[in-house]
Steps between C-alpha positions, in 0.01 A plus 500: 500500500852577383633271774366190324705543177808576709457184705436303183820638345703410808357146500574461129858620543552270799362197314715559191814574706453189714439286191814635335705426812367143520558441127862619524595321821312169486489221243191305397459135585478315171311175467670192366328544164693826459839420652509129413491201729279219621189496716382175654168460680468204737185370660507309827277196540359345815592148606343254741703650784556865405257764375632742239398812692677835525719385789623187321554698179707756688720221637541365150585851384785520753642172377475612139669829580798309636518296182475809281762692697740214443447531123679834501227688308519877533203667675258206500155548651290235671149592613182322601186566296175409665487202732706244314695655210860612487631736233872484427672756277854434377640798306747411230425127503430406137515121535253403771590131486758503778305742717176305460678173575647630824202711607240244405633224723194441709538188711644464847875476524569177691803304624495116480724207587611297197396134524665356188598568142292219351291557189261218583366319802224534754456819698411520865256746646612860463768419243514647148699427190651809331813581301787703638650813350703287259196308379582178691236305697457574867264366767435747782329464835249725676572868548695588814510878456331766283626828365358673806815392681728683253606851592730590212710357218773638278734388223861574597857421405822495703808502273731457801356153565483407133153350543335689215139606534284370786167582663465600863170432676405670827233335716254635749490340848255221416665452163846457654374221725322324211814523285710352784258206528496442124880508461553286812307212340657547155853500650453139615518380135839430347654744255355457152179340627192685368362502853776743599336759275225751584246601235382862481173494308303788349188456290547120502843554347831425667699821470797367700595173669833561677685229693573558867866580554713209631598712803147479635464225760217245501224594741650842563420691186604845392493756778460873471244717322648480148644257250669493160401315185803440281537350156602583148290817492541780252433850630155498336410156636600596853300823485192326355507229766536763772201688360284189504602404853471854633168555326396184668142414563197685381218466751249458215546379141499770231462489123587748227174639361647793309840585358595800289836583349573816305826581325667832589508621140123463466443713810747764382333511158157540665626790714654672197183447295279634779720807546489571126123451494457724805715779356340487155149468644561786743633724220206420270246544780665824607501638146136405451384651829705814438352535151144464632529696827796729427648657818306294751567190289873567504495546877295181535775323304755630750277368777481171311879477515463577871251214520759260361748620764245478784380156394854365470599642839186355657586153373858526621398635839248219551762243407264359238644249256490632145405215265462487124119541503549759772738692278239495226242621752731784598532605135125462439414714801687790339237505226216456748634776726407771249132402534445714810650807333285451190189479718596822677590693185182396318286613792699825521439561130126462554510743791707758313263485201220625726700802620380827341750623237568822687615308809716232335824695539420603856700360788239240587414391146747222421586437865137463599422266211802283582412487869144399421633242255708341776206509742247354258730229366585379850227237537555359150874473570434322829253257340729408210799447728306296756384262228860457381614438858235230536645315200856548628406372845346186353815441296714523810269278703422227248787495252839341561860544398607804300141594417448613860766761433274649235230547763749679726635738235151571368382592851803719560449655158139591579596671827796677339288617206253664736783676682641610165171624357329645805801652675802545270311579180254719688777710654669550161186575298341731758825694517512527121143622443551778753791646303403816314642369169279193508200674656500759225523230230247232601552294186866451593394338825321218321179551698337751266267368235334162480668392178338407171396153613331624816325786318370262234379253761326776694335653193409202284637187660341170395218345693694183581260365758212509252660185358574339834342170398723486190811555710397224738444270203848576366649437845319167518634407153856583612454279805378214278811532280718491811323193636536336159875553519512336842291205379662452159864578577500424871703680765876464493532471877852555628679258728392713796143382449559149365813388680807378319826653389581778257859545384621783279842483332698727272745348252816642349408348163163547335305175465163423345191401695519146359861465613409614850206259523713213374770577758248505784344177371841332490550603860202278583210746494314460171178642647657826619360820351792675330461856373762717334539868423761726349535878523641500147209310350722218378596173665430470872731644762265470799348162587231425757432144613186420696445159654332331789698451820870480428797439729807723498703217347248465216506876443878479468461220245279723285749786525786274393300362209424852374868591533589230246308684228496859627851550627536676836171494689404741778202438724290817514214381720400182680158465663386192687148492641360198681154379389343574838636854496381544142146406602523736796627791291233442236232505768649813655505670161129439452428613855710815446312591182162432657588684819632798304176534303287451812703748704482764229126441464437539872713812520321664208163394638583681825654805333232531232205263462462126482397519135827682427691234688344218296558685175865556588548138612351359178720740300811390688419135434443588134841669477690214664320246284597691185868507601491127581329432167763694304777308677320175422476585128869603497609192697681711759564363851258551787721508810559692819625806315182494291304488827672824603406651165137381529455652845658822377259500206219490755648807667548682169150410385328619812698826504329631187165367615538677835571833329186464285283395793644777714388754240160328471449536875588870485278574202200313643503738795528798272228374261244314712231512232710364214474143380772270622611411146551866409700558818722202425553615142601849616734353761664276240553790260642725770754238611619400153793747495622375836463137385697560182778699667544255786481198273762637263735571790483139618514366145835669438647311794343166407596531135860567604493195729348283227762598244805532728418266787635185338364150557469558874261795481343496154203273579439682828497841330291368210231373738490838673491686169206291377330543836551877494346536153210269579447655844494852360242406239289287736454781751303681229346219297443234767490645854289805413239309294481232771435764764221642282348156450504426874351840583210428264393216727618636836488880483663697779211745528133479397543770234763284327251267336588252227315718248720803563781379280561534126209730415555738788877524485499677162298784646723515808827572319523875554734724699452486874525813714754459777386537856692712744609198699615164362306245713742222411833662578369722780719788384387842372479539125601864526859597429758564765596862537 
């Protein structure tokens, strides 16, 4: 048996050493919301001739990549999402106007003969009247060549020839022949005649209309596979024209359905705030756990630091993108990671309390109790982590943008926390309790004694479930207040769910809310929702402007108008969500919440009983509804980040419920003749210390995030903090009474009749003699020697 701890120690050492190596040698991949930049999401649309399938979208992606490469952005990424969406990330790009203008060109690039420069007159078939690059009228004929014939284009200069900047265009085989035909006809017109020009058209806009060089002979055209477009180009104009020509034709039209811009200072502030919150939360959690569990608590804190290292290395090794919600999830998981250790230590305390006094300092006293604690807590740990993974998986599958990063980090955090608690912490604590100094002083270990709260609960704890109907009535009243908030105040849906544009600015000079609204109104948007805030409590320094769909030029107009009253203006965030995407995200959010509750219910129904599953599902819905109601009363935004918080609340809520139900299942096997209500009451009382200790550990982290997280994380942490408090209470006062109510009508066994409830449970509350074998954990109750 000694081989198992040795193997476990080797595994723990290998995991920590590997994590340390990865953390020191590799850097994390930060999302744009942390390092600053712009993300643009395009959606391809089908036409009469082309279907917007994966193949066509991939061809469009290649064209867009050429356009983006020509912009000179450092480390851009272009990926396809689903069948017909393209996600473009441009680090460091704070003004998306130019990028969106170049990237968003959707129509076919075409080359046309110029018919005339008349502003009026009849048009023949195939002709169109446009304006050239100088704004002058131009009549063009039918297209002779498309962008498919273009191989490459570049803006160049040759000082030796003194020609300034020009654009070279390289043609593919078919394109070279079409260009020769087009220039051969244009060369027959005299110099200065509009018909000697060739119009290059993109998106129904003439981007260039050069005149064929006089050296080109009529009917012969320009030979070779390349040509030059000369003119009075600046360096920027030549490069832009080359980008448009090289980018050429998109096989399918695309439209911008989402655009996000985050300033670099905001991301840096969020990272600093999260690090401070993580450090402070970790210190507070560590002090609390050490105070409660002494030596094993201190070693669990060391393992908790190891968890942070393992989790971070896992994320880096996977190449996962760390986003702002993901960073918050990483910090939150630190508080949740202590849950497994608390479960183990509480079970070990129960086991050690049953050891005869004369054997408590023996070699197997503390060690045996701790080993049994790990063995008995195993199923509860698995159940609580599986339910959290279900919520994280739904976030990753149904959410979008940075919120998906929260699902990734939460999943990684769950896996890392299990490694930390069940391997690293186990190695450290088992080693400690075998030392003679600790073994001879059980109280130093932290596993001796049940504590005042546990002793009081065991001796004269309240009969909570006797008032189960009252608790259900109170829960129903809380739900009604929450619904009233939703009905009376309404939901402040973010632009993610409604569509529109949300701009956030910071000003160098403090301005009042009325000044900000007046400035936005003068810019032409009197109906925009303008909100202001100030960290000093005085005049506003941060301004958010929310409108319906807004172009980049209009957004710039608002920024300039605010600058006239607020001095220097910096854009902190810029979110643009198309109405169709907003509807889709809103639908996905509802599906995610419903699927999360259903998945948790089914899992608990399989692991426990269907009545338990329904009780847990109703409790989860109750908890989410309360959080939504509080946000409605406070007027806080309901957006994608709130969705991440809501799904996490479901995971937090069900964790406590699982622990209670897990103890109910165990006690029902040990007390088959007891009424169900008395069993539930005993289970609730026995799990109260674990609930309090775990809840406080997570609350330290969330409180630190709420206070220190800044505007980016405060609402997220607040939703989780409310959910944690409500979820902790509802596991006792909603889930347990619901399970009792359901068992009254659908008892598990014939002896559990509806009558065996309140009256019988008072006579059942007496000490229970332990059996020699625990039927639930399938491990001996005797001590290890």
